[in-house]
C-alpha positions as CSV (number, residue, x, y, z in Angstrom):
1,X,0.0,0.0,0.0
2,X,1.1,3.6,-0.6
3,X,1.0,5.5,2.7
4,X,0.5,9.2,2.4
5,X,-1.0,10.1,5.8
6,X,-1.1,8.8,9.3
7,X,-3.5,9.7,12.1
8,X,-2.6,8.8,15.7
9,X,-4.8,8.3,18.8
10,X,-3.3,10.2,21.8
11,X,-3.8,8.4,25.1
12,X,-2.1,5.0,25.1
13,X,-0.6,5.6,21.7
14,X,1.6,8.7,21.5
15,X,1.6,9.4,25.2
16,X,1.3,7.4,28.4
17,X,-1.3,9.4,30.2
18,X,-2.6,6.7,32.5
19,X,-1.0,8.1,35.7
20,X,-2.3,11.6,34.7
21,X,-5.9,10.4,34.1
22,X,-5.9,8.3,37.3
23,X,-4.5,11.2,39.4
24,X,-7.0,13.7,38.3
25,X,-10.0,11.3,38.2
26,X,-9.3,10.2,41.8
27,X,-8.8,13.8,42.9
28,X,-12.2,14.7,41.5
29,X,-13.8,11.6,43.2
30,X,-12.2,12.3,46.6
31,X,-13.2,15.9,46.6
32,X,-16.8,14.7,46.8
33,X,-16.1,11.8,49.2
34,X,-16.2,9.0,46.6
35,X,-13.8,6.1,46.9
36,X,-11.0,6.3,44.3
37,X,-9.8,3.5,41.9
38,X,-6.5,1.7,41.4
39,X,-4.6,3.1,38.5
40,X,-5.0,0.0,36.3
41,X,-8.7,0.3,36.4
42,X,-8.6,3.4,34.2
43,X,-7.2,1.4,31.3
44,X,-10.8,0.2,30.7
45,X,-12.6,3.4,31.6
46,X,-10.9,5.7,29.0
47,X,-11.4,5.8,25.3
48,X,-14.9,7.3,24.8
49,X,-14.4,10.9,26.0
50,X,-14.4,12.6,29.4
51,X,-18.1,12.4,30.0
52,X,-18.2,8.7,29.5
53,X,-15.1,8.3,31.7
54,X,-16.8,10.2,34.6
55,X,-20.0,8.2,34.1
56,X,-18.1,4.9,34.2
57,X,-16.3,6.0,37.4
58,X,-19.5,6.9,39.1
59,X,-21.5,3.9,37.9
60,X,-18.7,1.7,39.3
61,X,-19.5,3.3,42.7
62,X,-23.3,2.9,42.1
63,X,-23.7,6.7,41.8
64,X,-26.1,7.7,39.1
65,X,-27.5,11.1,40.0
66,X,-26.9,14.0,37.6
67,X,-25.9,16.5,40.2
68,X,-23.0,14.4,41.4
69,X,-22.0,13.8,37.8
70,X,-21.9,17.5,36.9
71,X,-19.8,18.3,40.0
72,X,-17.3,15.6,39.4
73,X,-17.1,16.2,35.7
74,X,-16.6,19.9,36.1
75,X,-13.9,19.5,38.7
76,X,-12.1,16.8,36.7
77,X,-12.0,19.1,33.7
78,X,-10.9,22.1,35.7
79,X,-8.0,20.4,37.4
80,X,-6.9,18.4,34.3
81,X,-6.9,21.5,32.1
82,X,-4.8,23.4,34.8
83,X,-1.8,21.2,34.1
84,X,-2.5,18.8,31.3
85,X,1.0,17.3,31.1
86,X,1.4,16.3,34.8
87,X,2.8,12.8,35.1
88,X,2.5,12.2,31.3
89,X,5.4,10.7,29.3
90,X,6.1,10.0,25.6
91,X,6.3,6.3,24.8
92,X,9.8,5.1,23.9
93,X,10.3,4.9,20.2
94,X,7.6,7.5,19.3
95,X,10.2,10.3,18.5
96,X,12.0,8.0,16.1
97,X,8.7,7.0,14.4
98,X,7.7,10.6,13.9
99,X,11.1,11.3,12.4
100,X,10.6,8.4,10.0
101,X,7.2,9.8,9.0
102,X,8.7,13.2,8.2
103,X,11.5,11.6,6.2
104,X,9.0,9.6,4.2
105,X,7.1,12.8,3.3
106,X,3.9,11.6,5.0
107,X,1.4,13.9,6.6
108,X,0.6,13.3,10.3
109,X,-2.3,14.2,12.6
110,X,-3.8,13.4,15.9
111,X,-7.4,12.4,16.7
112,X,-8.4,11.9,20.3
113,X,-11.7,11.7,22.2
114,X,-10.0,13.8,24.9
115,X,-11.6,17.2,25.0
116,X,-10.1,19.7,22.5
117,X,-9.1,22.1,25.4
118,X,-6.8,19.4,26.8
119,X,-5.7,17.7,23.5
120,X,-4.2,20.8,21.8
121,X,-1.9,22.0,24.7
122,X,-0.7,18.5,25.4
123,X,0.4,17.9,21.8
124,X,2.0,21.4,21.7
125,X,3.9,20.7,24.9
126,X,5.3,17.4,23.9
127,X,5.7,17.7,20.1
128,X,5.7,21.5,19.3
129,X,3.5,23.1,16.7
130,X,5.0,21.7,13.5
131,X,4.9,17.9,14.0
132,X,1.3,17.4,13.2
133,X,-0.7,19.1,10.5
134,X,-4.0,18.7,12.3
135,X,-4.9,18.0,16.0
136,X,-8.5,17.1,16.8
137,X,-9.9,16.5,20.2
138,X,-13.5,16.0,21.3
139,X,-15.6,19.0,20.3
140,X,-19.2,20.0,20.8
141,X,-21.3,19.1,17.8
142,X,-18.8,16.5,16.4
143,X,-19.5,12.8,17.3
144,X,-16.7,11.0,19.1
145,X,-14.8,8.0,17.8
146,X,-15.7,5.4,16.6
147,X,-17.9,7.6,14.5
148,X,-15.6,8.4,11.4
149,X,-16.7,12.0,11.0
150,X,-13.7,13.6,12.5
151,X,-11.3,11.1,11.0
152,X,-12.6,11.7,7.6
153,X,-12.4,15.5,8.2
154,X,-8.7,15.1,9.0
155,X,-8.0,13.1,5.9
156,X,-9.7,15.8,3.8
157,X,-7.6,18.5,5.6
158,X,-4.5,16.5,4.9
159,X,-5.6,16.0,1.3
160,X,-5.1,12.2,1.7
161,X,-7.5,9.6,0.4
162,X,-8.8,7.2,3.1
163,X,-7.3,4.3,1.3
164,X,-3.8,5.9,1.7
165,X,-4.2,6.7,5.4
166,X,-3.1,4.8,8.4
167,X,-4.9,5.0,11.7
168,X,-2.9,4.1,14.8
169,X,-4.4,3.4,18.2
170,X,-4.5,1.1,21.2
171,X,-8.2,0.2,21.7
172,X,-11.1,-1.4,19.8
173,X,-12.6,2.1,19.5
174,X,-9.6,3.1,17.5
175,X,-9.8,0.1,15.3
176,X,-13.5,0.7,14.7
177,X,-12.8,4.3,13.9
178,X,-10.2,3.5,11.3
179,X,-12.3,0.8,9.7
180,X,-15.4,3.1,9.6
181,X,-13.3,5.7,7.8
182,X,-11.8,3.2,5.3
183,X,-8.3,3.5,6.8
184,X,-5.6,0.9,7.3
185,X,-5.7,0.2,11.0
186,X,-2.7,-0.5,13.3
187,X,-3.3,-1.6,16.9
188,X,-0.4,-1.0,19.3
189,X,0.5,-3.2,22.2
190,X,2.3,-0.6,24.3
191,X,-1.0,1.2,25.3
192,X,-3.9,0.5,27.6
193,X,-5.5,-2.6,26.0
194,X,-4.6,-6.2,25.0
195,X,-3.7,-8.0,21.9
196,X,-6.9,-10.0,22.2
197,X,-9.0,-6.8,22.1
198,X,-7.2,-5.6,19.0
199,X,-7.5,-8.9,17.2
200,X,-11.2,-9.1,17.9
201,X,-11.5,-5.6,16.5
202,X,-9.9,-6.9,13.4
203,X,-6.8,-4.6,13.3
204,X,-5.1,-4.8,10.0
205,X,-1.8,-4.9,11.8
206,X,-0.7,-5.2,15.4
207,X,2.5,-3.4,16.3
208,X,4.6,-4.5,19.3
209,X,6.7,-1.4,19.1
210,X,6.9,1.9,17.1
211,X,9.7,0.3,15.2
212,X,7.2,-2.1,13.6
213,X,5.3,0.9,12.2
214,X,8.6,2.4,10.9
215,X,9.3,-0.8,9.0
216,X,5.8,-0.7,7.4
217,X,6.4,2.9,6.3
218,X,9.8,2.2,4.9
219,X,8.6,-0.9,3.0
220,X,5.4,0.7,1.7
């Protein structure tokens, strides 16, 4: 295949944000007297946007009232947005992969279900303003992944046909997004989910390390 564009998920793909998410989520819960969760639990709560994340946290504690949701959701967003990079790290091998992408003349972008207000500054902080040609987070009026609307909008902005675009992510939501958009999907094993989940989501390729994606790009 001829690869002309590549779109990355953020959490669990470019950046290890698990400690960050767990820290801010638990801080928001504890503020309202709700029992926090072990860090590993958040691997299966994330992926569908901040609202769904907070709903899952509260439902796990048998809390379903809207007032508590609004309080926890608002506080979570406020404290996360105050320092979006706290405890976050770039996964090993990602800088080399991004360099390979540049050398290959490919266009790169980011598509996350994390709110836009957090996604943009996080990417700017770790990767600067010139690494990605488009950075899309969750925005009002635009359906979240796995709906392909935002993914296809990015491909159009990059001027890349879906058949020439790679979508890289660590969850079944990411694989569904890529397939819904007509992209070649790459599931990564260094993120939050398992090989089994990615295989069941019918990832076109499973990468054990960023070097595996580098090899695909060089051979394409």
